[in-house]
C-alpha positions as MATLAB code, in Angstrom:
seq = 'MKPSVQSAPPAVVGPKSWRDATVRSILRAENLTRQTRVDQLHSSTRYRCHSVGTFNVTHRLPQLTAYSVNSGVGKDHSENDWEKKEEPTSTGSMLTSGIISGPFPPPVLRDQSAGVSTGMAGEYMRGVREVEGHLRRQASRVTQEGTRVEHQRERLEKLLRSLRKALLTNQQSSDGRTFRPATTETIRDGADDLLHNERGGLIVLKQELESMLRKTLTQQQVLAESSKQLLDCAFERSRVTDLLPQHGSLSAGVKTYPSPLSLKPDPTGPFTPECKQALDSSSTVLRESQQLRENSSQLMRDVIKKQTDMQHSASEALQKKITETINLEQHLTLSSAATRQAIYRKQRQMQCAGYSLGRAMGPVCSADIFCRERLGRPMTQLYGRHSTVGLPEADLLTQGRTMLRKHLQSSGKELAELQFAHQQLEDDMYGKRAAASVDSSVVRLRRRLARPQSVRPVTS';
ca = [
     -29.903   73.538    6.589;
     -33.852   72.103    6.437;
     -35.499   73.562    3.467;
     -38.976   74.247    4.662;
     -42.427   75.674    3.035;
     -43.689   79.501    4.269;
     -47.345   80.224    5.357;
     -48.612   82.315    2.387;
     -49.057   86.161    3.778;
     -52.941   87.488    4.085;
     -54.258   89.173    1.030;
     -54.445   92.369    0.290;
     -56.247   92.540   -3.168;
     -58.416   90.141   -4.949;
     -61.009   87.990   -3.932;
     -61.264   85.743   -0.917;
     -61.767   82.404   -2.896;
     -58.511   83.354   -4.391;
     -56.615   83.746   -1.406;
     -58.040   80.695    0.199;
     -57.635   78.355   -3.122;
     -53.581   79.604   -2.723;
     -53.414   78.970    1.082;
     -55.003   75.332    1.274;
     -52.563   74.959   -1.901;
     -49.155   75.815   -0.025;
     -50.691   74.405    3.231;
     -51.264   70.711    1.236;
     -47.416   71.190    0.004;
     -46.081   72.040    3.908;
     -47.443   68.889    5.179;
     -46.297   66.577    2.034;
     -42.950   68.042    2.570;
     -43.297   67.205    6.523;
     -44.823   63.644    5.985;
     -41.767   62.308    3.729;
     -38.900   64.264    5.415;
     -36.579   65.392    2.828;
     -33.749   65.769    4.852;
     -33.061   61.881    5.490;
     -32.759   61.302    1.268;
     -29.219   62.966    1.913;
     -28.407   60.614    5.124;
     -25.104   59.418    5.013;
     -26.201   55.490    6.627;
     -28.777   55.189    3.403;
     -25.425   54.517    1.218;
     -24.010   52.224    4.416;
     -23.574   48.364    3.449;
     -23.243   46.011    6.300;
     -21.864   42.339    5.565;
     -23.354   39.458    7.664;
     -21.777   36.315    8.665;
     -24.571   33.361   10.303;
     -26.773   30.475    8.478;
     -29.667   32.732    9.958;
     -31.204   34.971    7.947;
     -32.735   37.321   10.464;
     -29.467   37.992   12.161;
     -28.024   38.713    8.516;
     -30.120   41.547    7.758;
     -28.337   44.609    7.332;
     -29.595   47.050   10.070;
     -30.631   50.059    7.751;
     -32.251   53.394    9.030;
     -36.373   52.666    9.312;
     -38.281   54.784    6.192;
     -41.459   55.440    8.247;
     -44.399   58.276    7.941;
     -45.362   59.839   10.920;
     -48.024   62.429    9.376;
     -51.150   62.820   10.436;
     -52.888   63.377    7.684;
     -51.658   59.540    6.470;
     -50.784   58.505    9.967;
     -53.615   55.448    9.173;
     -53.034   54.948    6.056;
     -49.077   54.057    6.996;
     -49.988   52.400    9.734;
     -52.503   49.517    7.914;
     -49.010   49.379    4.999;
     -46.858   48.699    7.724;
     -49.012   46.262    9.450;
     -49.179   44.400    6.024;
     -45.285   44.714    5.503;
     -44.927   42.905    9.025;
     -46.389   39.661    8.015;
     -43.908   37.722    5.773;
     -45.291   34.908    3.704;
     -41.699   33.643    2.681;
     -37.732   34.103    2.507;
     -37.906   36.934    0.016;
     -40.652   38.862    2.027;
     -38.432   38.651    4.695;
     -35.228   40.036    3.271;
     -36.833   42.569    1.868;
     -38.954   43.497    4.630;
     -36.010   43.800    6.849;
     -34.454   45.984    4.028;
     -37.171   47.951    3.181;
     -38.612   49.752    5.769;
     -39.791   52.956    3.915;
     -42.003   53.807    0.912;
     -38.790   52.456   -1.286;
     -36.283   50.921   -1.773;
     -32.868   52.550   -0.726;
     -30.194   52.678   -3.921;
     -27.951   50.234   -2.389;
     -30.513   47.514   -2.164;
     -29.373   45.366   -5.205;
     -25.554   45.189   -3.385;
     -27.554   44.254    0.092;
     -28.823   41.610   -1.766;
     -26.263   40.458   -3.188;
     -23.823   40.546   -0.326;
     -26.467   38.291    1.783;
     -26.794   35.605   -0.570;
     -23.226   35.676   -1.051;
     -22.360   35.378    2.718;
     -25.301   32.532    2.977;
     -23.924   31.282    0.323;
     -19.876   31.096    1.344;
     -21.284   29.646    4.723;
     -22.960   26.493    3.366;
     -19.769   26.332    0.957;
     -17.979   26.142    4.160;
     -20.136   23.739    5.831;
     -20.194   21.552    2.957;
     -16.423   21.942    2.859;
     -15.700   20.761    6.087;
     -18.368   17.593    5.821;
     -16.481   16.779    2.816;
     -13.060   16.709    4.068;
     -14.273   14.331    7.150;
     -16.346   12.337    5.050;
     -12.762   12.261    2.845;
     -10.604   11.286    6.234;
     -12.898    8.579    7.262;
     -13.100    7.107    3.694;
      -9.070    7.199    4.033;
      -9.152    5.314    7.632;
     -11.323    2.668    6.248;
      -9.292    2.649    2.919;
      -6.452    1.769    5.324;
      -8.143   -0.637    7.530;
      -9.064   -2.397    4.405;
      -5.372   -3.039    3.425;
      -4.562   -4.012    6.656;
      -7.509   -6.449    6.386;
      -5.509   -7.253    2.878;
      -2.430   -8.121    4.870;
      -3.824   -9.956    7.499;
      -6.060  -11.961    4.510;
      -2.335  -12.915    2.834;
      -0.937  -14.160    6.124;
      -4.406  -16.468    6.950;
      -3.715  -17.342    3.217;
       0.007  -18.356    3.630;
      -0.721  -19.443    7.709;
      -3.582  -21.855    5.344;
      -1.416  -22.891    2.690;
       1.153  -24.421    5.523;
      -1.490  -26.097    7.239;
      -2.735  -27.968    3.842;
       1.265  -28.217    3.494;
       1.045  -30.107    6.954;
      -1.506  -32.477    6.170;
       0.156  -33.488    3.138;
       3.580  -34.228    4.854;
       1.406  -36.181    7.244;
      -0.417  -38.335    4.755;
       3.084  -38.989    3.500;
       4.602  -39.604    6.108;
       1.753  -42.439    7.052;
       1.795  -43.948    3.530;
       5.544  -43.992    3.724;
       5.693  -46.245    6.617;
       3.751  -48.559    5.044;
       6.774  -49.709    2.873;
       8.069  -51.577    6.187;
       9.105  -54.952    4.770;
       8.395  -56.837    8.071;
       4.661  -57.847    8.602;
       5.481  -57.115   12.234;
       7.146  -53.826   11.164;
       3.598  -52.672    9.873;
       1.451  -52.749   13.521;
       0.395  -49.897   14.560;
       2.099  -48.312   17.131;
       2.366  -45.094   18.722;
       4.337  -43.106   16.396;
       1.052  -44.126   13.614;
      -1.152  -42.975   16.457;
       0.437  -39.962   17.032;
       0.631  -38.935   12.967;
      -3.104  -39.892   13.504;
      -3.883  -37.344   16.020;
      -1.687  -34.569   14.074;
      -3.899  -35.117   10.691;
      -7.027  -34.695   13.434;
      -5.938  -31.277   14.717;
      -4.724  -30.238   11.431;
      -7.748  -30.576    9.488;
      -9.440  -29.287   12.545;
      -7.144  -25.820   12.587;
      -7.987  -26.099    8.315;
     -11.473  -25.556    9.624;
     -10.757  -22.448   11.793;
      -8.936  -20.792    9.462;
     -11.055  -21.347    6.275;
     -13.932  -19.461    8.708;
     -11.464  -16.854    9.435;
     -10.824  -16.641    6.007;
     -14.244  -16.171    5.334;
     -14.782  -13.370    7.587;
     -12.218  -11.589    6.338;
     -13.157  -11.854    2.813;
     -16.620  -10.571    4.012;
     -14.812   -7.978    6.501;
     -13.169   -7.134    3.295;
     -16.309   -6.396    0.808;
     -18.040   -4.666    3.579;
     -15.094   -2.187    4.221;
     -15.013   -1.596    0.242;
     -18.818   -0.678    0.054;
     -18.321    1.552    3.512;
     -15.491    3.461    1.699;
     -17.598    3.744   -1.676;
     -20.541    4.898    0.178;
     -18.780    7.733    2.297;
     -16.717    8.527   -1.428;
     -20.067    8.999   -3.041;
     -21.412   10.440    0.010;
     -18.163   13.093   -0.235;
     -18.774   13.320   -4.379;
     -22.138   14.687   -3.713;
     -20.636   17.022   -1.263;
     -17.720   18.344   -3.007;
     -20.355   19.306   -6.185;
     -21.047   22.545   -3.890;
     -17.382   23.709   -3.221;
     -16.870   23.704   -7.340;
     -18.807   27.115   -7.143;
     -16.337   28.462   -4.623;
     -14.676   31.382   -5.653;
     -10.374   31.330   -6.626;
     -10.120   34.362   -4.125;
     -11.716   35.983   -1.588;
     -13.150   36.430    1.504;
     -15.021   33.438    1.768;
     -11.678   31.212    2.309;
     -10.045   34.115    4.706;
     -10.420   34.795    7.984;
     -11.513   33.106   11.445;
     -14.144   30.035   11.776;
     -16.726   31.804   14.151;
     -19.482   29.354   13.230;
     -20.067   26.188   15.065;
     -19.280   22.816   13.096;
     -21.797   21.020   10.765;
     -20.805   18.149   12.475;
     -21.553   19.173   15.891;
     -25.113   20.051   14.767;
     -28.172   17.643   14.125;
     -28.300   16.374   10.612;
     -30.204   18.434    8.065;
     -31.639   17.479    4.281;
     -31.156   20.911    3.159;
     -27.965   21.778    5.280;
     -24.549   20.864    4.910;
     -24.457   17.475    6.828;
     -27.629   15.255    5.512;
     -28.793   12.403    6.588;
     -26.723   10.459    4.618;
     -23.931   11.520    5.578;
     -24.518   10.712    9.377;
     -25.126    7.357    8.111;
     -22.682    6.919    6.094;
     -20.090    7.570    9.103;
     -21.742    5.627   11.526;
     -21.729    2.782    9.567;
     -18.076    3.550    8.598;
     -17.480    3.403   12.385;
     -18.930    0.391   13.151;
     -17.818   -1.238   10.273;
     -13.912    0.311   11.361;
     -14.361   -1.298   14.776;
     -15.610   -5.017   13.527;
     -12.811   -4.933   11.563;
     -10.141   -4.272   14.215;
     -11.814   -7.016   16.910;
     -12.099   -9.405   13.757;
      -7.878   -8.108   12.843;
      -7.531   -8.988   17.083;
      -9.281  -12.583   16.667;
      -7.678  -13.534   13.745;
      -4.149  -13.051   15.015;
      -4.529  -14.306   17.943;
      -5.790  -17.220   15.981;
      -3.310  -17.759   13.989;
      -1.076  -17.053   17.213;
      -2.955  -20.372   18.391;
      -2.656  -22.302   14.821;
       0.987  -21.781   14.766;
       1.771  -22.538   18.408;
      -0.795  -26.069   17.905;
       0.902  -26.809   14.684;
       4.313  -26.653   15.555;
       3.563  -28.814   19.316;
       1.767  -31.401   16.976;
       4.752  -31.574   14.665;
       7.369  -32.482   17.014;
       5.371  -34.525   18.647;
       4.894  -36.493   15.767;
       8.497  -35.473   14.675;
       9.680  -36.842   18.651;
       7.696  -39.792   18.171;
       9.320  -40.589   14.952;
      12.945  -40.191   16.706;
      12.146  -42.438   19.578;
      10.978  -44.759   17.266;
      14.243  -45.176   15.235;
      16.291  -44.826   18.155;
      14.427  -48.014   19.640;
      14.323  -49.989   16.193;
      18.119  -49.162   16.188;
      18.929  -50.410   19.264;
      17.026  -54.499   18.668;
      18.616  -54.387   15.484;
      21.933  -53.934   17.484;
      20.848  -56.604   19.890;
      19.612  -58.971   17.256;
      22.984  -58.503   15.577;
      24.912  -59.791   18.611;
      22.076  -62.754   19.003;
      22.735  -63.618   15.738;
      26.315  -63.695   15.826;
      25.299  -65.741   18.965;
      23.074  -68.222   17.049;
      25.606  -68.533   13.999;
      28.495  -69.293   16.570;
      26.485  -72.282   17.998;
      25.377  -73.521   14.547;
      29.231  -73.647   13.800;
      29.880  -76.157   17.072;
      26.800  -77.734   16.864;
      28.108  -78.844   13.220;
      31.146  -79.460   14.492;
      30.336  -81.678   16.957;
      28.079  -83.392   14.311;
      30.927  -83.717   12.219;
      33.353  -85.673   15.247;
      30.140  -87.658   16.198;
      29.595  -88.825   11.954;
      33.434  -89.717   12.369;
      32.809  -91.571   15.714;
      29.779  -93.647   14.612;
      31.594  -94.632   10.916;
      34.578  -95.713   13.590;
      32.091  -97.638   15.986;
      30.440  -99.384   13.262;
      33.905 -100.980   11.848;
      35.910 -101.427    8.490;
      33.533 -101.775    5.290;
      35.470 -105.107    4.416;
      37.855 -107.629    6.433;
      40.888 -106.676    5.318;
      40.907 -103.161    6.850;
      40.333 -104.415    9.886;
      43.316 -104.081   12.604;
      44.731 -107.375   14.150;
      43.509 -106.513   17.514;
      40.190 -106.265   16.579;
      40.250 -109.474   14.909;
      37.914 -112.120   16.754;
      40.782 -115.149   15.040;
      43.480 -113.480   17.504;
      45.247 -115.705   19.987;
      43.945 -114.245   23.213;
      40.239 -113.947   22.406;
      40.814 -117.976   20.869;
      42.020 -118.504   24.314;
      39.836 -117.275   26.470;
      36.432 -118.441   24.197;
      37.909 -122.019   25.150;
      37.690 -121.919   28.952;
      34.633 -119.298   29.626;
      30.904 -120.037   28.782;
      30.386 -116.325   28.629;
      30.932 -113.763   25.680;
      33.069 -110.928   25.282;
      31.324 -107.391   25.844;
      33.069 -106.469   22.509;
      30.133 -106.867   19.748;
      27.344 -105.464   22.453;
      29.226 -102.387   23.966;
      30.057 -101.573   19.666;
      25.968 -101.681   19.397;
      25.241  -99.312   21.643;
      28.311  -96.669   21.045;
      26.392  -96.691   17.161;
      22.534  -96.773   19.161;
      24.011  -93.562   20.981;
      25.763  -91.842   18.335;
      22.792  -92.080   15.986;
      20.976  -90.879   18.788;
      22.906  -87.799   19.344;
      23.374  -86.972   15.983;
      19.565  -87.090   15.064;
      19.072  -85.096   18.470;
      21.925  -82.612   17.213;
      20.475  -82.502   13.966;
      17.319  -81.190   15.380;
      18.929  -78.808   17.064;
      20.903  -77.320   14.276;
      17.571  -77.413   12.341;
      16.027  -74.923   15.354;
      19.536  -72.828   15.436;
      19.544  -72.250   11.572;
      15.642  -71.618   12.172;
      16.106  -68.906   14.811;
      19.151  -67.734   12.971;
      17.224  -67.011    9.768;
      14.470  -65.466   12.232;
      16.586  -63.260   13.484;
      18.483  -62.259   10.190;
      14.667  -61.378    8.785;
      14.328  -59.485   11.772;
      17.694  -57.495   11.670;
      16.954  -56.799    7.900;
      12.848  -55.453    8.469;
      14.157  -53.565   11.763;
      16.866  -52.171    9.569;
      14.745  -51.404    6.918;
      11.950  -49.861    9.646;
      14.680  -47.445   10.668;
      16.084  -46.403    7.229;
      12.208  -45.975    6.420;
      11.338  -43.802    9.620;
      14.286  -41.712    9.251;
      13.322  -41.030    5.517;
      10.069  -40.031    6.886;
      12.029  -37.560    9.547;
      13.924  -36.002    6.514;
      10.641  -35.529    4.442;
       9.077  -33.432    7.381;
      11.817  -31.453    8.330;
      12.384  -30.973    4.779;
       9.023  -30.013    4.240;
       7.741  -28.698    7.427;
      10.353  -25.497    8.040;
      10.732  -23.027   10.613;
      10.267  -19.873    8.401;
       6.540  -21.264    7.000;
       4.847  -20.972   10.358;
       6.805  -18.170   11.669;
       4.571  -15.642   14.627;
       2.789  -13.433   12.929;
       2.693   -9.827   13.974;
      -0.067   -7.451   13.166;
];
């Protein structure tokens, strides 16, 4: 039941001024009672607290019952005061104007203010925690990409070591072929040209790998810098989450607010421009790193293919050279044997011709002359007494000796030529055998140093 103040009854006794003063006091009290509306002080809504849930302060203010003054006596004064209250100058004034709409604050003002502040802080911390998680996940992706680039760099260095080893093998092969003994064997041939071409190609591939390795090292530094920037931003954001309660309503419930990452960066919000710049730069660095790894893998595949082709071509050329040298050595062996047989035959002929020349020249003393060869034999003496022409015996012996001497001279020259040709064949055969041995050692060296596992295909 609403309490009310009843008007005083008219006075029966006493002066009129005394009655009027009392009536004015009663009317003033009745008017003040109607203005204050004491009945609403007992309303249950006055003690009711409402929760909030967005970043906007105007939406988070609790809906309290307005305590307005509608009295006719203080109407103008109250309207002026209300107009002054509707012009907030700061967040605190807005909060106060939203909560306090009466002549005095409600008893739960402190609880309501604490709830508003806790809601704002909780939502801000949730946004910061989400941004921090995204930054740390991006930093993890950048770190994983750095690990992949590190593995790619190790493969590049391994392949570069293989190229340097191939260059050393090529140099050793070229130097080893200079130990061929004969002058004719050191003439530049097709194998030397292929070794020279292989060296030039290996130098070009080495320069390409070194350039790619420099790019990889630079990319590693960029990835490390990007990861450091992301972790710094995440650490700066994580300093806010230290204030999160261990348990409570801040981490419970369904997420009904928009993600800070989908909003525009705000220097005073969870998602700052520094975080936006770090995320954008890290995404760019990741794309560049992936493209660099693809280019590096393709380059390594091309280098391995070219290196293998050059090694095979040079080794095949050396093998063909060895086969050709061995074939020539076999022919030289046959020719040397035939020449040696000719020398033996010529020597036997000269021996026979020398024996004939000695027989044609006759005995050394007269006691060694046969009877049939004596000029004083009866038939010769009888022929000398009747004929005026001498016997041709002396002339024939002279001509035979002359012909035998000429034959011995020509046979000696032929024998000397055969011996010289045989010596040349022997020297050439020795040179071919030594050259084949040197080339075989070079091929064995290349097979031992250029192993297949040193140039395995690279998989990303």
